The first five atom37 places (N, CA, C, CB, O) and aatype in JSON, in Angstrom:
{
  "aatype": [0, 0, 0, 7, 6, 16, 3, 14, 7, 0, 6, 1, 6, 0, 10, 10, 3, 10, 10, 1, 11, 13, 19, 7, 4, 1, 16, 3, 15, 0, 0, 5, 15, 7, 3, 3, 13, 18, 19, 10, 16, 10, 3, 2, 9, 18, 11, 12, 9, 0, 9, 18, 16, 1, 10, 1, 4, 3, 9, 14, 19, 9, 10, 6, 7, 6, 15, 7, 19, 7, 11, 16, 11, 10, 9, 6, 13, 10, 16, 3, 19, 0, 15, 9, 14, 10, 13, 5, 10, 3, 19, 8, 7, 7, 9, 16, 6, 18, 3, 19, 19, 0, 13, 10, 6, 0, 7, 10, 0, 6, 10, 0, 0, 5, 7, 3, 16, 4, 1, 1, 1, 7, 3, 1, 10, 4, 0, 10, 16, 0, 3, 15, 10, 1, 1, 3, 3, 18, 16, 17],
  "atom_mask": [
    [1, 1, 1, 1, 1],
    [1, 1, 1, 1, 1],
    [1, 1, 1, 1, 1],
    [1, 1, 1, 0, 1],
    [1, 1, 1, 1, 1],
    [1, 1, 1, 1, 1],
    [1, 1, 1, 1, 1],
    [1, 1, 1, 1, 1],
    [1, 1, 1, 0, 1],
    [1, 1, 1, 1, 1],
    [1, 1, 1, 1, 1],
    [1, 1, 1, 1, 1],
    [1, 1, 1, 1, 1],
    [1, 1, 1, 1, 1],
    [1, 1, 1, 1, 1],
    [1, 1, 1, 1, 1],
    [1, 1, 1, 1, 1],
    [1, 1, 1, 1, 1],
    [1, 1, 1, 1, 1],
    [1, 1, 1, 1, 1],
    [1, 1, 1, 1, 1],
    [1, 1, 1, 1, 1],
    [1, 1, 1, 1, 1],
    [1, 1, 1, 0, 1],
    [1, 1, 1, 1, 1],
    [1, 1, 1, 1, 1],
    [1, 1, 1, 1, 1],
    [1, 1, 1, 1, 1],
    [1, 1, 1, 1, 1],
    [1, 1, 1, 1, 1],
    [1, 1, 1, 1, 1],
    [1, 1, 1, 1, 1],
    [1, 1, 1, 1, 1],
    [1, 1, 1, 0, 1],
    [1, 1, 1, 1, 1],
    [1, 1, 1, 1, 1],
    [1, 1, 1, 1, 1],
    [1, 1, 1, 1, 1],
    [1, 1, 1, 1, 1],
    [1, 1, 1, 1, 1],
    [1, 1, 1, 1, 1],
    [1, 1, 1, 1, 1],
    [1, 1, 1, 1, 1],
    [1, 1, 1, 1, 1],
    [1, 1, 1, 1, 1],
    [1, 1, 1, 1, 1],
    [1, 1, 1, 1, 1],
    [1, 1, 1, 1, 1],
    [1, 1, 1, 1, 1],
    [1, 1, 1, 1, 1],
    [1, 1, 1, 1, 1],
    [1, 1, 1, 1, 1],
    [1, 1, 1, 1, 1],
    [1, 1, 1, 1, 1],
    [1, 1, 1, 1, 1],
    [1, 1, 1, 1, 1],
    [1, 1, 1, 1, 1],
    [1, 1, 1, 1, 1],
    [1, 1, 1, 1, 1],
    [1, 1, 1, 1, 1],
    [1, 1, 1, 1, 1],
    [1, 1, 1, 1, 1],
    [1, 1, 1, 1, 1],
    [1, 1, 1, 1, 1],
    [1, 1, 1, 0, 1],
    [1, 1, 1, 1, 1],
    [1, 1, 1, 1, 1],
    [1, 1, 1, 0, 1],
    [1, 1, 1, 1, 1],
    [1, 1, 1, 0, 1],
    [1, 1, 1, 1, 1],
    [1, 1, 1, 1, 1],
    [1, 1, 1, 1, 1],
    [1, 1, 1, 1, 1],
    [1, 1, 1, 1, 1],
    [1, 1, 1, 1, 1],
    [1, 1, 1, 1, 1],
    [1, 1, 1, 1, 1],
    [1, 1, 1, 1, 1],
    [1, 1, 1, 1, 1],
    [1, 1, 1, 1, 1],
    [1, 1, 1, 1, 1],
    [1, 1, 1, 1, 1],
    [1, 1, 1, 1, 1],
    [1, 1, 1, 1, 1],
    [1, 1, 1, 1, 1],
    [1, 1, 1, 1, 1],
    [1, 1, 1, 1, 1],
    [1, 1, 1, 1, 1],
    [1, 1, 1, 1, 1],
    [1, 1, 1, 1, 1],
    [1, 1, 1, 1, 1],
    [1, 1, 1, 0, 1],
    [1, 1, 1, 0, 1],
    [1, 1, 1, 1, 1],
    [1, 1, 1, 1, 1],
    [1, 1, 1, 1, 1],
    [1, 1, 1, 1, 1],
    [1, 1, 1, 1, 1],
    [1, 1, 1, 1, 1],
    [1, 1, 1, 1, 1],
    [1, 1, 1, 1, 1],
    [1, 1, 1, 1, 1],
    [1, 1, 1, 1, 1],
    [1, 1, 1, 1, 1],
    [1, 1, 1, 1, 1],
    [1, 1, 1, 0, 1],
    [1, 1, 1, 1, 1],
    [1, 1, 1, 1, 1],
    [1, 1, 1, 1, 1],
    [1, 1, 1, 1, 1],
    [1, 1, 1, 1, 1],
    [1, 1, 1, 1, 1],
    [1, 1, 1, 1, 1],
    [1, 1, 1, 0, 1],
    [1, 1, 1, 1, 1],
    [1, 1, 1, 1, 1],
    [1, 1, 1, 1, 1],
    [1, 1, 1, 1, 1],
    [1, 1, 1, 1, 1],
    [1, 1, 1, 1, 1],
    [1, 1, 1, 0, 1],
    [1, 1, 1, 1, 1],
    [1, 1, 1, 1, 1],
    [1, 1, 1, 1, 1],
    [1, 1, 1, 1, 1],
    [1, 1, 1, 1, 1],
    [1, 1, 1, 1, 1],
    [1, 1, 1, 1, 1],
    [1, 1, 1, 1, 1],
    [1, 1, 1, 1, 1],
    [1, 1, 1, 1, 1],
    [1, 1, 1, 1, 1],
    [1, 1, 1, 1, 1],
    [1, 1, 1, 1, 1],
    [1, 1, 1, 1, 1],
    [1, 1, 1, 1, 1],
    [1, 1, 1, 1, 1],
    [1, 1, 1, 1, 1],
    [1, 1, 1, 1, 1]
  ],
  "atom_positions": [
    [[12.87, 38.72, 3.85], [11.99, 39.63, 4.6], [12.86, 39.32, 5.93], [10.17, 39.26, 4.62], [13.56, 38.33, 6.16]],
    [[12.63, 40.37, 6.68], [13.71, 40.54, 8.3], [12.92, 39.57, 9.27], [13.73, 42.52, 9.23], [11.71, 39.38, 9.27]],
    [[13.83, 39.0, 10.08], [12.72, 38.21, 11.11], [11.82, 38.95, 11.9], [13.39, 37.39, 12.16], [12.06, 40.06, 12.38]],
    [[10.41, 38.09, 12.08], [9.48, 38.45, 12.31], [8.76, 38.67, 11.34], [0.0, 0.0, 0.0], [7.62, 38.37, 11.69]],
    [[8.76, 39.18, 9.86], [8.01, 39.37, 8.98], [7.76, 38.35, 7.78], [8.38, 40.42, 8.65], [8.64, 37.72, 7.19]],
    [[6.33, 38.3, 7.53], [5.86, 37.19, 6.44], [6.16, 37.88, 5.17], [4.16, 36.72, 6.5], [6.0, 39.02, 4.73]],
    [[6.77, 36.55, 4.67], [7.4, 36.93, 2.68], [6.41, 36.94, 2.07], [8.42, 35.76, 1.67], [5.93, 35.81, 2.1]],
    [[5.55, 37.93, 1.24], [4.37, 38.46, 0.49], [4.37, 37.5, -0.69], [4.49, 40.1, 0.03], [3.28, 37.11, -1.12]],
    [[5.73, 36.98, -1.36], [5.49, 36.2, -2.3], [5.52, 34.82, -1.72], [0.0, 0.0, 0.0], [5.45, 34.01, -2.65]],
    [[5.6, 34.22, -0.55], [5.44, 33.38, -0.18], [4.02, 32.88, 0.43], [6.29, 33.43, 0.34], [3.52, 31.76, 0.45]],
    [[3.61, 34.0, 0.87], [2.47, 34.09, 1.42], [1.49, 34.32, -0.22], [2.52, 35.43, 2.72], [0.41, 33.76, -0.03]],
    [[1.52, 34.69, -1.13], [0.38, 34.76, -1.82], [0.5, 33.09, -2.88], [0.39, 36.46, -2.74], [-0.53, 32.68, -3.42]],
    [[1.57, 32.47, -3.02], [1.89, 31.37, -3.46], [1.27, 30.12, -1.87], [3.74, 31.56, -3.95], [1.31, 28.89, -1.77]],
    [[1.07, 30.55, -1.48], [0.32, 29.56, -0.31], [-1.02, 29.65, -0.76], [0.42, 30.05, 1.42], [-1.61, 28.6, -1.0]],
    [[-1.81, 31.11, -0.97], [-2.87, 31.33, -1.12], [-3.13, 30.58, -2.3], [-3.13, 32.56, -1.05], [-4.08, 29.82, -2.41]],
    [[-2.14, 30.83, -3.33], [-2.71, 30.28, -4.61], [-2.7, 28.59, -4.83], [-1.85, 30.95, -5.77], [-3.34, 27.88, -5.59]],
    [[-1.45, 28.23, -3.58], [-1.8, 26.46, -3.36], [-2.53, 25.81, -3.03], [-1.34, 25.83, -2.78], [-2.71, 24.62, -3.26]],
    [[-3.31, 26.81, -2.16], [-4.73, 26.16, -1.7], [-6.06, 26.54, -2.72], [-5.1, 26.78, -0.06], [-6.77, 25.61, -3.09]],
    [[-6.35, 27.92, -3.15], [-6.51, 27.43, -4.94], [-7.06, 26.47, -5.32], [-5.41, 27.13, -5.7], [-8.1, 25.81, -5.17]],
    [[-5.55, 26.53, -6.19], [-5.02, 25.34, -6.78], [-5.82, 23.93, -6.15], [-3.37, 25.33, -6.46], [-6.6, 23.41, -6.95]],
    [[-5.75, 23.54, -5.31], [-5.74, 22.41, -4.96], [-7.55, 22.02, -5.09], [-4.91, 22.35, -3.51], [-8.31, 21.18, -5.58]],
    [[-7.58, 23.34, -4.24], [-9.82, 23.02, -3.98], [-10.0, 23.1, -5.14], [-11.2, 24.34, -3.08], [-11.03, 22.43, -5.14]],
    [[-9.81, 23.46, -6.6], [-10.55, 23.35, -7.88], [-9.37, 22.53, -8.46], [-11.02, 24.87, -8.73], [-9.15, 22.69, -9.66]],
    [[-8.64, 21.7, -7.81], [-8.42, 20.4, -8.71], [-6.82, 20.82, -9.68], [0.0, 0.0, 0.0], [-6.98, 20.2, -10.73]],
    [[-6.1, 21.21, -9.72], [-5.31, 22.35, -10.32], [-3.74, 21.43, -9.81], [-5.73, 24.27, -9.48], [-3.71, 21.1, -8.62]],
    [[-2.81, 21.14, -10.47], [-1.56, 20.94, -10.11], [-1.35, 21.85, -9.16], [-0.66, 20.99, -11.1], [-2.11, 22.77, -8.87]],
    [[-0.09, 21.55, -8.57], [0.41, 22.46, -7.83], [1.96, 23.5, -7.69], [0.22, 21.78, -6.94], [2.42, 24.35, -6.93]],
    [[2.39, 22.74, -9.01], [4.11, 22.64, -9.08], [4.05, 24.19, -9.94], [5.0, 20.9, -10.21], [3.04, 24.88, -9.82]],
    [[4.9, 24.52, -10.56], [4.79, 25.84, -11.09], [4.59, 25.85, -12.41], [5.87, 26.61, -10.83], [4.88, 26.84, -13.08]],
    [[4.02, 24.67, -13.0], [3.5, 24.59, -14.26], [2.2, 24.74, -14.73], [3.77, 23.66, -14.62], [1.69, 24.56, -15.83]],
    [[1.66, 25.19, -13.35], [0.39, 25.35, -13.2], [0.07, 26.56, -13.35], [-0.04, 24.94, -12.16], [0.77, 27.47, -12.91]],
    [[-1.06, 26.77, -14.01], [-1.64, 28.25, -14.05], [-1.47, 29.21, -13.15], [-2.86, 28.27, -14.09], [-1.49, 28.81, -11.99]],
    [[-1.3, 30.49, -13.34], [-1.14, 31.0, -12.15], [-1.8, 32.57, -12.07], [0.37, 30.9, -11.87], [-1.49, 33.49, -11.33]],
    [[-2.58, 32.52, -12.87], [-4.08, 33.54, -12.75], [-2.42, 35.1, -12.9], [0.0, 0.0, 0.0], [-1.2, 34.94, -12.96]],
    [[-3.31, 36.43, -12.91], [-2.21, 37.62, -13.0], [-1.78, 38.15, -11.98], [-2.54, 38.68, -13.64], [-2.28, 38.8, -11.06]],
    [[-0.4, 37.65, -12.34], [0.61, 37.95, -11.59], [0.43, 39.63, -10.41], [1.81, 37.97, -12.82], [1.02, 40.0, -9.39]],
    [[-0.35, 40.05, -11.01], [-0.44, 41.66, -10.73], [-1.71, 41.18, -9.37], [-1.16, 42.97, -12.52], [-1.57, 41.57, -8.21]],
    [[-2.51, 40.58, -9.68], [-4.21, 40.83, -8.73], [-3.41, 40.72, -7.24], [-5.9, 39.12, -8.99], [-2.24, 40.42, -7.05]],
    [[-3.98, 40.9, -6.72], [-3.77, 41.34, -5.18], [-4.7, 40.19, -4.37], [-4.38, 43.15, -4.83], [-5.9, 40.46, -4.26]],
    [[-4.29, 39.11, -3.89], [-4.75, 37.44, -3.61], [-4.79, 37.52, -1.89], [-3.3, 35.98, -4.33], [-3.8, 37.37, -1.17]],
    [[-6.01, 37.76, -1.48], [-5.92, 37.97, -0.32], [-6.85, 36.39, 0.89], [-6.59, 39.62, -0.36], [-7.99, 36.32, 0.44]],
    [[-6.78, 35.95, 1.38], [-7.66, 35.05, 1.7], [-9.37, 35.08, 1.76], [-7.19, 34.81, 2.75], [-10.31, 34.29, 1.79]],
    [[-9.11, 36.62, 1.75], [-10.92, 36.58, 1.33], [-11.52, 36.42, 0.62], [-11.61, 37.25, 1.33], [-12.69, 36.06, 0.77]],
    [[-10.79, 36.68, -0.82], [-11.11, 36.93, -1.99], [-10.68, 35.06, -2.01], [-10.25, 38.37, -2.94], [-11.38, 34.63, -2.93]],
    [[-9.86, 33.81, -1.4], [-9.7, 32.63, -1.55], [-11.13, 32.06, -1.14], [-8.51, 32.18, -0.81], [-11.67, 31.07, -1.63]],
    [[-11.65, 32.88, -0.15], [-13.06, 32.35, 0.54], [-14.32, 32.25, -0.56], [-13.56, 33.52, 1.84], [-15.13, 31.33, -0.68]],
    [[-14.19, 33.83, -1.51], [-14.98, 34.32, -2.64], [-15.04, 32.8, -3.69], [-14.09, 35.87, -3.42], [-15.99, 32.03, -3.84]],
    [[-13.36, 32.75, -4.41], [-13.67, 31.91, -5.37], [-13.51, 30.48, -4.73], [-12.81, 32.17, -6.59], [-13.27, 29.48, -5.4]],
    [[-13.67, 30.47, -3.42], [-14.0, 28.91, -2.99], [-15.28, 28.84, -3.21], [-13.7, 28.42, -1.47], [-15.53, 27.92, -3.99]],
    [[-16.41, 29.53, -2.79], [-17.74, 29.6, -2.58], [-18.04, 29.75, -4.33], [-18.24, 30.95, -1.42], [-18.65, 28.75, -4.73]],
    [[-17.8, 30.61, -5.28], [-17.82, 30.53, -6.71], [-17.63, 29.4, -7.4], [-17.03, 31.27, -7.16], [-18.53, 28.83, -8.02]],
    [[-16.49, 29.02, -7.33], [-16.51, 27.45, -7.52], [-17.07, 26.38, -7.24], [-15.86, 27.07, -7.28], [-17.15, 25.41, -8.0]],
    [[-17.57, 26.48, -5.93], [-18.86, 25.53, -5.84], [-19.84, 25.38, -6.28], [-19.31, 25.45, -5.11], [-20.35, 24.45, -6.9]],
    [[-20.18, 26.37, -5.95], [-21.43, 26.91, -6.76], [-22.01, 26.31, -8.14], [-21.1, 28.29, -7.1], [-22.98, 25.6, -8.39]],
    [[-20.73, 27.04, -9.13], [-20.65, 26.48, -10.08], [-20.31, 24.84, -10.72], [-20.08, 27.21, -10.3], [-20.47, 24.47, -11.89]],
    [[-19.84, 24.1, -9.65], [-19.63, 22.65, -9.76], [-20.91, 22.02, -9.35], [-18.43, 22.14, -8.89], [-21.03, 20.8, -9.43]],
    [[-22.04, 22.9, -8.83], [-23.28, 22.33, -8.46], [-24.08, 23.13, -9.69], [-23.78, 22.64, -6.75], [-25.29, 22.91, -9.76]],
    [[-23.73, 23.67, -10.25], [-24.89, 23.78, -11.13], [-25.64, 25.3, -11.13], [-25.91, 22.64, -10.64], [-26.3, 25.78, -12.05]],
    [[-25.33, 25.85, -9.88], [-26.47, 26.87, -9.38], [-25.71, 27.79, -9.47], [-27.21, 26.79, -7.99], [-24.75, 27.77, -8.7]],
    [[-25.83, 28.83, -10.33], [-25.66, 30.31, -10.76], [-25.18, 31.49, -9.71], [-27.02, 30.73, -11.29], [-25.59, 31.38, -8.55]],
    [[-24.51, 32.38, -9.99], [-23.93, 32.62, -8.95], [-23.61, 33.98, -9.95], [-22.81, 31.49, -8.24], [-23.02, 34.14, -11.02]],
    [[-24.57, 35.17, -8.67], [-24.47, 36.78, -9.05], [-23.89, 37.8, -8.02], [-25.93, 37.34, -9.35], [-24.27, 38.08, -6.88]],
    [[-22.87, 38.25, -8.76], [-21.44, 39.21, -7.38], [-22.0, 41.14, -8.26], [-18.28, 38.43, -8.06], [-21.81, 41.84, -9.25]],
    [[-22.76, 41.1, -6.93], [-23.03, 42.26, -7.06], [-22.04, 43.06, -6.2], [-24.37, 42.43, -6.8], [-21.25, 42.73, -5.32]],
    [[-22.44, 44.52, -6.94], [-21.41, 45.6, -5.84], [-21.03, 46.5, -6.8], [0.0, 0.0, 0.0], [-20.96, 46.37, -8.02]],
    [[-20.78, 47.47, -6.07], [-19.88, 49.12, -6.82], [-18.96, 49.0, -8.16], [-18.51, 49.82, -5.56], [-18.07, 48.15, -8.11]],
    [[-19.01, 49.3, -8.64], [-18.59, 49.5, -9.83], [-16.9, 49.67, -9.29], [-19.44, 50.84, -10.63], [-16.6, 50.51, -8.46]],
    [[-15.61, 48.46, -10.09], [-14.18, 48.98, -9.56], [-14.11, 48.51, -8.25], [0.0, 0.0, 0.0], [-13.32, 49.13, -7.54]],
    [[-14.74, 47.54, -7.72], [-14.58, 46.84, -6.56], [-14.01, 45.39, -6.75], [-15.85, 46.83, -5.9], [-14.08, 44.62, -5.8]],
    [[-13.54, 45.06, -7.74], [-13.2, 43.19, -8.41], [-13.58, 42.7, -8.8], [0.0, 0.0, 0.0], [-12.96, 41.74, -9.27]],
    [[-15.04, 42.81, -9.04], [-15.52, 41.3, -9.14], [-15.16, 41.15, -10.67], [-17.33, 40.97, -8.73], [-14.88, 40.0, -10.99]],
    [[-15.12, 41.94, -11.53], [-14.52, 41.14, -12.71], [-13.55, 40.76, -12.61], [-14.4, 41.6, -13.76], [-13.52, 39.72, -13.26]],
    [[-12.32, 41.01, -12.02], [-10.9, 40.7, -12.02], [-10.98, 39.49, -10.79], [-9.82, 42.19, -11.66], [-10.14, 38.59, -10.86]],
    [[-11.69, 39.46, -10.01], [-12.12, 37.94, -9.39], [-12.27, 37.12, -10.05], [-13.17, 37.73, -8.75], [-11.58, 36.1, -9.99]],
    [[-13.38, 37.33, -11.02], [-13.72, 35.86, -11.68], [-12.46, 35.32, -12.68], [-15.26, 36.0, -12.7], [-12.25, 34.15, -13.01]],
    [[-11.73, 36.43, -13.04], [-11.02, 36.47, -14.68], [-9.97, 35.41, -13.72], [-10.2, 38.47, -15.65], [-9.58, 34.46, -14.4]],
    [[-9.64, 35.41, -12.78], [-8.5, 34.9, -12.34], [-9.27, 33.58, -11.67], [-7.58, 35.98, -11.34], [-8.7, 32.51, -11.9]],
    [[-10.12, 33.53, -11.11], [-10.54, 32.25, -10.86], [-10.85, 31.2, -12.04], [-11.65, 32.43, -10.12], [-10.96, 29.97, -11.95]],
    [[-10.93, 31.76, -12.82], [-11.35, 31.06, -14.15], [-9.93, 30.79, -14.42], [-12.27, 31.96, -15.4], [-9.69, 29.6, -14.56]],
    [[-8.73, 31.74, -14.55], [-7.87, 31.4, -15.01], [-6.96, 30.01, -14.68], [-7.43, 32.37, -14.93], [-6.32, 29.22, -15.37]],
    [[-7.3, 30.19, -13.0], [-6.55, 29.11, -11.9], [-7.19, 27.8, -12.5], [-7.0, 29.35, -9.96], [-6.63, 26.81, -12.97]],
    [[-8.07, 27.98, -12.4], [-9.2, 26.41, -12.71], [-9.23, 25.84, -14.4], [-11.28, 26.94, -12.33], [-9.69, 24.76, -14.79]],
    [[-8.65, 26.84, -15.14], [-8.48, 26.83, -16.83], [-10.02, 26.5, -16.76], [-7.22, 25.5, -17.8], [-10.12, 25.28, -16.9]],
    [[-11.34, 27.12, -16.58], [-12.81, 27.44, -16.81], [-12.89, 28.41, -18.15], [-13.48, 28.24, -15.4], [-12.03, 29.27, -18.31]],
    [[-13.59, 28.3, -18.78], [-13.52, 29.11, -20.07], [-14.32, 29.92, -19.85], [-13.75, 28.54, -21.33], [-15.42, 29.54, -19.44]],
    [[-14.13, 30.93, -19.98], [-14.9, 32.31, -19.75], [-15.29, 33.1, -20.58], [-14.36, 33.08, -19.13], [-14.34, 33.63, -21.15]],
    [[-16.4, 33.5, -20.99], [-17.34, 34.13, -21.83], [-17.49, 35.98, -21.13], [-18.95, 33.03, -21.73], [-17.79, 36.53, -20.07]],
    [[-17.21, 36.23, -22.05], [-17.64, 38.03, -21.15], [-18.49, 38.93, -22.05], [-16.01, 39.24, -20.82], [-18.15, 38.76, -23.22]],
    [[-19.49, 39.83, -21.91], [-20.38, 40.64, -22.43], [-20.06, 42.08, -21.81], [-21.8, 40.08, -22.16], [-19.95, 42.42, -20.63]],
    [[-19.93, 42.94, -23.16], [-19.52, 43.88, -22.24], [-21.07, 44.66, -22.2], [-18.06, 44.83, -22.79], [-21.47, 44.86, -23.35]],
    [[-21.82, 45.05, -21.36], [-23.29, 45.47, -21.23], [-23.6, 47.25, -21.08], [-23.85, 44.63, -19.78], [-23.61, 47.91, -20.03]],
    [[-23.78, 47.62, -22.16], [-23.72, 48.64, -22.17], [-25.48, 49.61, -22.42], [-22.61, 48.68, -23.13], [-26.41, 49.16, -21.75]],
    [[-25.74, 50.66, -23.19], [-27.34, 51.03, -22.75], [-27.79, 50.82, -23.67], [0.0, 0.0, 0.0], [-29.02, 50.82, -23.58]],
    [[-27.22, 50.51, -25.14], [-27.29, 50.35, -26.52], [-27.83, 49.25, -26.55], [0.0, 0.0, 0.0], [-28.61, 49.18, -27.5]],
    [[-27.76, 47.83, -25.6], [-27.77, 46.52, -25.55], [-29.32, 46.42, -25.65], [-27.01, 45.88, -24.29], [-30.27, 47.11, -25.31]],
    [[-29.12, 45.26, -26.26], [-30.32, 44.4, -26.15], [-30.84, 43.23, -26.03], [-30.74, 44.5, -26.71], [-29.98, 42.35, -26.01]],
    [[-31.91, 42.87, -25.94], [-32.2, 41.22, -25.58], [-31.69, 40.28, -26.58], [-33.79, 40.85, -25.49], [-31.06, 39.25, -26.36]],
    [[-32.01, 40.72, -27.58], [-31.45, 39.56, -28.51], [-29.75, 39.69, -28.81], [-32.33, 39.66, -30.08], [-29.12, 39.07, -29.67]],
    [[-29.3, 40.51, -27.99], [-27.17, 40.32, -28.05], [-27.45, 39.85, -26.77], [-25.66, 42.02, -28.16], [-26.72, 38.86, -26.74]],
    [[-27.99, 39.9, -25.75], [-27.95, 38.72, -24.4], [-28.17, 37.66, -24.87], [-28.97, 38.77, -23.22], [-27.46, 36.8, -24.35]],
    [[-28.97, 37.22, -25.78], [-29.55, 35.57, -26.34], [-28.28, 35.13, -27.63], [-31.65, 35.73, -27.33], [-27.63, 34.11, -27.85]],
    [[-28.34, 36.15, -28.12], [-26.5, 35.59, -29.15], [-25.5, 35.63, -28.49], [-25.79, 36.54, -30.45], [-24.49, 35.09, -28.93]],
    [[-25.49, 36.19, -27.42], [-24.1, 35.92, -26.72], [-24.3, 34.34, -26.32], [-23.79, 37.02, -25.21], [-23.65, 33.38, -26.75]],
    [[-25.63, 34.33, -25.17], [-25.51, 33.12, -24.63], [-25.27, 31.67, -25.75], [-26.8, 33.05, -23.79], [-24.54, 30.69, -25.66]],
    [[-26.35, 32.16, -26.88], [-25.93, 30.61, -27.61], [-24.33, 31.19, -28.42], [-27.54, 29.89, -29.18], [-23.57, 30.23, -28.54]],
    [[-24.06, 31.78, -28.67], [-22.65, 32.12, -29.48], [-21.78, 30.89, -28.25], [-21.99, 34.4, -29.42], [-21.51, 29.75, -28.63]],
    [[-21.4, 31.38, -26.72], [-20.67, 30.49, -26.22], [-21.17, 29.33, -25.65], [0.0, 0.0, 0.0], [-20.49, 29.17, -24.63]],
    [[-21.83, 28.59, -25.72], [-23.23, 27.18, -25.83], [-22.38, 27.05, -26.91], [-25.36, 27.39, -26.12], [-21.22, 26.87, -26.55]],
    [[-22.59, 27.08, -28.46], [-21.98, 27.16, -29.29], [-20.62, 26.07, -28.8], [-21.86, 28.62, -29.57], [-20.46, 24.89, -28.51]],
    [[-19.94, 27.16, -28.9], [-18.31, 27.11, -28.3], [-18.23, 26.37, -27.5], [-17.66, 28.22, -27.69], [-17.13, 25.89, -27.77]],
    [[-18.67, 25.73, -26.44], [-18.52, 24.35, -25.9], [-18.74, 23.51, -26.1], [-18.74, 24.08, -25.24], [-17.97, 22.64, -25.7]],
    [[-19.82, 23.15, -26.78], [-20.7, 22.27, -27.37], [-19.41, 21.73, -28.66], [-22.36, 23.17, -27.95], [-18.9, 20.63, -28.43]],
    [[-19.02, 22.35, -29.71], [-17.78, 22.31, -30.79], [-16.31, 22.32, -29.92], [-17.87, 23.83, -31.91], [-15.25, 22.34, -30.55]],
    [[-16.34, 22.31, -28.47], [-14.8, 22.03, -27.85], [-14.84, 20.25, -27.64], [-14.5, 23.04, -26.01], [-13.83, 19.55, -27.57]],
    [[-16.27, 19.74, -27.56], [-16.37, 18.41, -26.98], [-15.82, 18.06, -25.23], [0.0, 0.0, 0.0], [-15.97, 18.68, -24.17]],
    [[-15.2, 16.86, -25.57], [-14.98, 16.55, -24.39], [-13.42, 17.23, -24.69], [-15.28, 14.91, -23.93], [-12.68, 16.69, -23.87]],
    [[-12.64, 18.2, -25.52], [-11.56, 18.69, -25.34], [-11.43, 20.1, -24.24], [-11.17, 18.87, -26.68], [-10.5, 20.87, -24.01]],
    [[-12.76, 20.02, -23.75], [-12.86, 21.41, -23.08], [-11.25, 21.15, -21.98], [-14.79, 21.64, -22.01], [-10.7, 20.15, -21.5]],
    [[-10.9, 22.94, -21.94], [-9.82, 23.11, -20.86], [-9.82, 22.13, -19.9], [-9.92, 24.33, -20.14], [-8.85, 21.47, -19.53]],
    [[-11.31, 22.03, -19.39], [-11.02, 21.04, -17.7], [-11.17, 19.88, -17.89], [-12.01, 21.21, -16.36], [-12.3, 19.59, -17.51]],
    [[-10.61, 18.94, -18.3], [-11.12, 17.66, -17.97], [-12.63, 16.61, -18.72], [-11.36, 18.01, -16.56], [-13.09, 15.56, -18.28]],
    [[-13.04, 17.36, -19.88], [-14.45, 17.55, -20.52], [-15.44, 18.25, -20.0], [0.0, 0.0, 0.0], [-16.48, 18.48, -20.62]],
    [[-15.19, 18.65, -18.77], [-15.83, 18.83, -17.63], [-17.07, 19.89, -18.66], [-14.71, 19.56, -16.17], [-16.55, 19.76, -19.77]],
    [[-18.08, 20.62, -18.84], [-18.49, 21.49, -18.97], [-19.38, 22.9, -18.31], [-18.69, 20.99, -19.52], [-20.48, 23.44, -18.42]],
    [[-18.15, 23.06, -17.61], [-17.86, 23.93, -16.48], [-17.41, 25.04, -17.32], [-16.79, 23.39, -15.35], [-16.57, 24.85, -18.2]],
    [[-18.17, 26.78, -16.96], [-17.84, 28.12, -17.82], [-18.35, 28.65, -17.01], [-18.27, 28.5, -19.25], [-19.11, 28.24, -16.14]],
    [[-17.54, 30.7, -17.51], [-18.54, 31.48, -16.8], [-19.05, 32.53, -17.33], [-18.15, 31.88, -15.74], [-18.18, 33.37, -17.54]],
    [[-20.29, 32.94, -17.7], [-20.34, 34.09, -18.09], [-20.38, 35.25, -17.37], [-21.09, 34.09, -18.7], [-20.9, 35.12, -16.27]],
    [[-19.92, 36.58, -17.71], [-19.99, 37.66, -17.32], [-20.75, 38.71, -18.18], [-18.83, 37.92, -17.06], [-20.77, 38.89, -19.4]],
    [[-21.49, 39.44, -16.96], [-22.33, 40.47, -18.04], [-21.79, 42.1, -16.99], [-24.76, 40.0, -18.1], [-22.63, 42.34, -16.12]],
    [[-20.98, 42.77, -17.01], [-20.67, 43.93, -16.81], [-21.45, 44.75, -17.0], [-19.84, 44.19, -17.27], [-22.01, 44.76, -18.09]],
    [[-21.85, 45.92, -15.82], [-22.01, 47.09, -15.58], [-24.59, 46.46, -15.88], [-20.59, 48.48, -17.11], [-25.56, 47.19, -16.04]],
    [[-24.49, 45.23, -15.82], [-26.24, 44.72, -15.69], [-26.43, 45.25, -14.51], [-26.74, 42.96, -15.65], [-25.71, 45.11, -13.52]],
    [[-27.98, 46.23, -14.69], [-28.2, 46.57, -13.3], [-29.96, 45.71, -13.67], [-28.0, 48.68, -12.76], [-30.64, 45.56, -14.69]],
    [[-30.09, 45.36, -12.36], [-31.44, 44.63, -12.55], [-32.68, 45.5, -12.78], [-31.72, 43.81, -11.32], [-33.76, 44.96, -13.05]],
    [[-32.54, 46.96, -12.67], [-33.91, 47.77, -12.92], [-33.43, 48.65, -14.16], [-34.49, 48.8, -11.46], [-33.83, 49.78, -14.43]],
    [[-32.4, 47.84, -14.9], [-32.47, 48.64, -16.37], [-33.26, 47.85, -17.29], [-30.98, 48.87, -17.1], [-33.79, 48.46, -18.21]],
    [[-33.43, 46.56, -17.2], [-33.98, 45.28, -17.72], [-34.62, 44.93, -17.77], [-33.88, 44.56, -17.62], [-34.68, 44.79, -16.55]],
    [[-35.94, 44.24, -18.27], [-37.14, 43.54, -17.57], [-37.28, 43.17, -18.61], [-38.32, 44.12, -16.8], [-37.99, 43.91, -19.29]],
    [[-36.78, 42.04, -19.24], [-36.88, 41.38, -20.45], [-37.99, 40.28, -19.49], [-35.18, 40.76, -21.28], [-38.53, 39.31, -20.04]]
  ]
}
């Protein structure tokens, strides 16, 4: 970078180190780095820290926003860096209540089968995503 300019690579690495430290991951080069193409901003770091804190406190998190603003990518990045198991359900017009229940049961069964070998020091922390789920579409 020229004099007075910030090196984008160094800035990204500093933000990534901040997130790694918060979630308790190693900060060396062997640590998870997430998607190299994900645009990492301080605003995204704040969001990930808030989400991670809620997950650690067993408080559900619901991210709402327009399609394509990056909700799923943010969660994918966070779970990769923090080594949190991620279970994703593609929600569409033909999905039923039973599909959602089966998805949740399968995810819980997988976590139970992992036992103390969960990727994050035996924690039961996990993330579930349901893309395209709208509250007014489902009234189970």
